[in-house]
C-alpha positions as CSV (number, residue, x, y, z in Angstrom):
1,M,0.0,0.0,0.0
2,S,2.9,3.9,2.4
3,Q,7.5,4.8,0.0
4,T,5.8,2.8,1.6
5,Q,5.0,4.3,-1.7
6,R,5.3,2.3,-4.8
7,S,5.2,3.6,-8.2
8,V,2.0,3.1,-10.1
9,A,2.5,5.6,-12.8
10,I,-0.4,8.1,-12.6
11,P,0.4,11.6,-13.9
12,Q,2.2,13.2,-11.0
13,E,2.0,16.3,-8.8
14,P,5.2,17.0,-6.8
15,D,4.2,14.6,-4.1
16,G,3.5,11.8,-6.7
17,V,0.1,10.3,-7.3
18,R,0.7,6.7,-6.6
19,C,-1.1,4.0,-4.7
20,E,0.3,1.4,-2.3
21,P,0.8,-2.3,-2.8
22,M,-1.7,-4.7,-1.3
23,D,-2.6,-7.8,-3.2
24,S,-6.1,-6.5,-3.6
25,C,-7.1,-8.1,-6.9
26,G,-5.4,-11.5,-6.8
27,C,-3.2,-10.4,-9.6
28,G,-0.3,-12.7,-8.7
29,D,2.7,-12.2,-10.9
30,D,1.3,-8.9,-12.3
31,F,1.1,-7.5,-8.8
32,A,4.6,-8.7,-8.0
33,S,5.9,-7.2,-11.3
34,I,4.5,-3.7,-10.3
35,F,5.5,-3.8,-6.7
36,D,8.9,-5.5,-7.1
37,R,12.2,-5.4,-5.3
38,G,13.7,-2.6,-7.4
39,T,10.7,-0.3,-6.7
40,A,10.8,-1.1,-3.0
41,E,14.5,-0.2,-2.9
42,R,13.9,3.1,-4.7
43,D,11.2,3.9,-2.2
44,R,13.6,3.0,0.7
45,E,16.3,5.3,-0.7
46,R,13.8,8.1,-1.2
47,Y,12.6,7.7,2.4
48,R,16.2,7.7,3.8
49,T,17.1,10.8,1.8
50,K,13.9,12.9,2.0
51,G,11.8,11.4,4.8
52,P,8.1,10.5,4.5
53,D,6.3,11.6,1.3
54,Q,4.2,14.7,1.6
55,T,0.8,13.1,2.3
56,T,2.3,10.5,4.6
57,A,3.9,13.3,6.6
58,M,0.5,15.1,6.8
59,L,-1.1,12.0,8.2
60,L,1.7,11.4,10.7
61,D,1.5,15.0,11.9
62,M,-2.3,14.5,12.5
63,I,-1.8,11.3,14.4
64,T,1.1,12.6,16.6
65,S,-0.6,15.9,17.5
66,D,-1.5,13.9,20.6
67,S,0.9,11.5,22.3
68,V,1.1,8.0,20.8
69,R,3.3,6.6,23.5
70,G,2.5,3.0,24.1
71,A,-0.1,2.9,21.4
72,S,-0.6,-0.1,19.1
73,L,-0.7,0.4,15.3
74,L,-2.2,-1.5,12.4
75,D,-0.5,-0.3,9.2
76,V,-2.6,-1.7,6.3
77,G,-0.8,-1.8,3.0
78,G,2.2,-0.4,4.8
79,G,4.8,-1.3,2.2
80,I,8.4,-0.7,3.4
81,G,6.9,0.5,6.7
82,V,7.4,4.2,6.8
83,I,4.4,4.9,9.0
84,T,5.3,1.9,11.2
85,Q,8.9,3.2,11.6
86,E,7.8,6.8,12.3
87,L,5.2,5.9,14.9
88,L,7.5,3.5,16.7
89,K,10.1,6.2,16.8
90,A,7.4,8.5,18.2
91,G,6.7,6.1,21.1
92,A,4.2,3.6,19.8
93,G,4.6,0.3,21.5
94,H,3.7,-2.4,19.0
95,A,2.7,-2.5,15.3
96,V,1.2,-4.9,12.8
97,L,2.4,-4.3,9.2
98,V,0.2,-5.9,6.5
99,D,1.1,-5.8,2.8
100,G,0.7,-8.0,-0.3
101,S,4.2,-7.5,-1.7
102,T,6.9,-9.9,-0.6
103,A,9.6,-7.6,-1.9
104,Y,8.3,-4.6,0.0
105,L,8.0,-6.6,3.2
106,E,11.6,-7.9,2.8
107,V,12.8,-4.3,2.7
108,A,10.5,-3.4,5.6
109,R,12.0,-6.2,7.8
110,N,15.5,-5.0,7.0
111,E,14.7,-1.4,7.9
112,L,12.9,-2.4,11.1
113,R,15.8,-4.7,12.0
114,A,18.3,-1.9,11.4
115,L,16.3,0.3,13.9
116,N,16.3,-2.6,16.4
117,V,12.4,-2.6,16.5
118,L,11.6,-5.7,14.5
119,E,10.7,-7.6,17.6
120,R,7.9,-5.0,18.2
121,V,6.3,-5.6,14.8
122,D,4.2,-8.4,13.4
123,V,4.7,-8.6,9.7
124,V,1.7,-10.1,7.8
125,E,1.9,-10.8,4.1
126,G,-1.2,-10.9,2.0
127,D,-4.6,-9.3,1.4
128,F,-5.8,-7.5,4.6
129,V,-9.4,-8.2,3.8
130,R,-8.8,-11.9,3.6
131,R,-6.7,-11.9,6.8
132,A,-8.6,-9.4,8.9
133,S,-10.4,-11.9,11.0
134,A,-7.1,-13.0,12.5
135,I,-5.9,-9.5,13.3
136,D,-6.8,-7.9,16.6
137,P,-8.1,-4.3,17.0
138,M,-5.3,-1.7,17.5
139,D,-5.3,1.8,18.9
140,I,-4.4,3.4,15.5
141,V,-5.2,2.0,12.0
142,T,-3.7,3.6,8.9
143,L,-4.3,3.1,5.2
144,D,-1.9,5.4,3.3
145,R,-2.8,5.4,-0.4
146,V,-4.3,1.9,-0.1
147,V,-8.0,2.5,-0.8
148,C,-7.2,3.4,-4.4
149,C,-5.6,0.0,-4.9
150,Y,-8.6,-2.0,-3.7
151,P,-11.8,-2.7,-5.8
152,D,-14.0,-3.6,-2.7
153,A,-13.8,-0.3,-0.7
154,E,-16.7,-1.3,1.5
155,S,-14.9,-4.4,2.8
156,L,-11.5,-2.8,3.1
157,V,-12.6,0.3,4.9
158,S,-15.2,-1.4,7.1
159,L,-12.8,-4.0,8.3
160,S,-10.1,-1.4,8.9
161,A,-12.5,0.8,10.9
162,D,-13.7,-2.1,13.0
163,R,-10.1,-2.6,14.1
164,A,-9.5,1.0,15.1
165,R,-9.9,1.4,18.8
166,S,-9.2,5.1,18.7
167,L,-7.9,6.6,15.4
168,L,-8.2,5.7,11.7
169,G,-6.1,7.6,9.2
170,L,-6.7,7.5,5.5
171,V,-5.0,8.9,2.4
172,L,-7.1,8.5,-0.7
173,P,-7.7,10.2,-4.0
174,R,-10.0,13.2,-4.0
175,N,-13.2,13.2,-6.0
176,S,-12.4,15.6,-8.8
177,R,-12.3,15.5,-12.6
178,L,-8.5,15.8,-12.6
179,V,-8.1,12.8,-10.3
180,R,-10.7,10.7,-12.3
181,F,-8.7,11.5,-15.5
182,A,-5.4,10.5,-13.8
183,L,-6.8,7.2,-12.7
184,W,-8.3,6.6,-16.1
185,A,-5.0,7.3,-17.8
186,N,-3.2,5.0,-15.3
187,N,-5.7,2.2,-16.0
188,L,-5.4,2.7,-19.7
189,R,-1.7,2.0,-19.4
190,F,-2.4,-1.2,-17.5
191,W,-4.9,-2.3,-20.1
192,L,-2.5,-1.6,-23.0
193,T,0.2,-3.7,-21.2
194,R,-2.4,-6.5,-20.5
195,S,-2.0,-6.1,-16.8
196,P,-5.1,-6.9,-14.8
197,Y,-4.0,-4.5,-12.1
198,R,-6.2,-1.4,-11.7
199,T,-6.5,1.7,-9.5
200,F,-9.8,3.0,-8.1
201,G,-11.3,6.4,-7.3
202,H,-13.9,5.5,-4.7
203,S,-16.5,8.0,-3.5
204,N,-15.2,10.0,-0.6
205,Q,-18.7,10.4,0.7
206,L,-19.1,6.6,0.7
207,I,-15.8,6.2,2.6
208,D,-17.0,8.7,5.3
209,E,-20.3,6.9,5.6
210,L,-18.7,3.5,6.0
211,V,-16.4,4.9,8.7
212,G,-19.2,6.7,10.4
213,D,-21.3,3.6,10.5
214,R,-18.4,2.1,12.6
215,G,-18.6,4.8,15.1
216,L,-15.7,7.0,14.0
217,H,-15.9,10.7,13.0
218,P,-13.5,12.9,11.1
219,I,-11.5,15.3,13.3
220,A,-8.8,16.6,10.9
221,E,-8.3,16.8,7.1
222,Q,-5.8,18.2,4.7
223,R,-5.6,18.0,0.9
224,T,-3.2,18.2,-2.0
225,L,-4.1,18.5,-5.6
226,F,-4.8,14.8,-5.9
227,W,-5.0,13.5,-2.3
228,R,-7.3,13.7,0.7
229,V,-5.7,13.1,4.0
230,V,-8.2,12.5,6.8
231,L,-8.1,11.4,10.4
232,Y,-11.1,9.9,12.2
233,R,-11.6,9.3,15.9
234,R,-13.8,6.8,17.7
235,G,-16.5,8.1,19.9
236,T,-16.0,11.8,19.0
237,D,-19.2,13.7,18.2
238,A,-19.3,15.0,14.7
239,I,-17.5,18.3,14.7
240,P,-16.2,20.7,12.0
241,L,-13.0,19.4,10.5
242,T,-9.7,21.0,11.1
243,E,-8.7,21.5,7.5
244,I,-5.5,23.1,6.2
């Protein structure tokens, strides 16, 4: 799914419009060819050199506006583990990192080992929706550019929200003509290369409704040209968003 961000080549803004690997469509070799070792290593080098990508940094800032010391994290589609690494460094106690790319998880393990925090992370390979029943609720759940990789947004978002004890953070494409065109162009490229892999621009209103049905409400939001970054909290009355 977050560098954790892999390159699915949608026309880019400075931050890069790209979705994260999770084996969301059962694409097998096609999935592995998109989210391969070379791409994972490039994402690792970008993270080491520049830190988290823009939207990932926005989400992390929202989450860490309050103390995360001792909190547990479920990083869905977490790729090389940027959010996992950053929140563990910020004081989180334990993390579960789920991703469908073997190559990305190999890089993630190496990075976590180098930080001496691998023993605090459960690494789960595969489709989160298929594995969710075996994953316990966590204080914080994140999906950083993952919703756009998954055809069944209702299952992905609902199962993620069900496992968020306190906070749920999402980065997903905005609903706009520009974003719809970018996703269409990306999928045209996949079609031309005979890849079954696709990206998706799910309704932001639907996402909010799915999360709201699980008892979480938006408390902060930021946007870039292509991305919506939103943080939800469980048990909070609906209040005006803090939007920058």
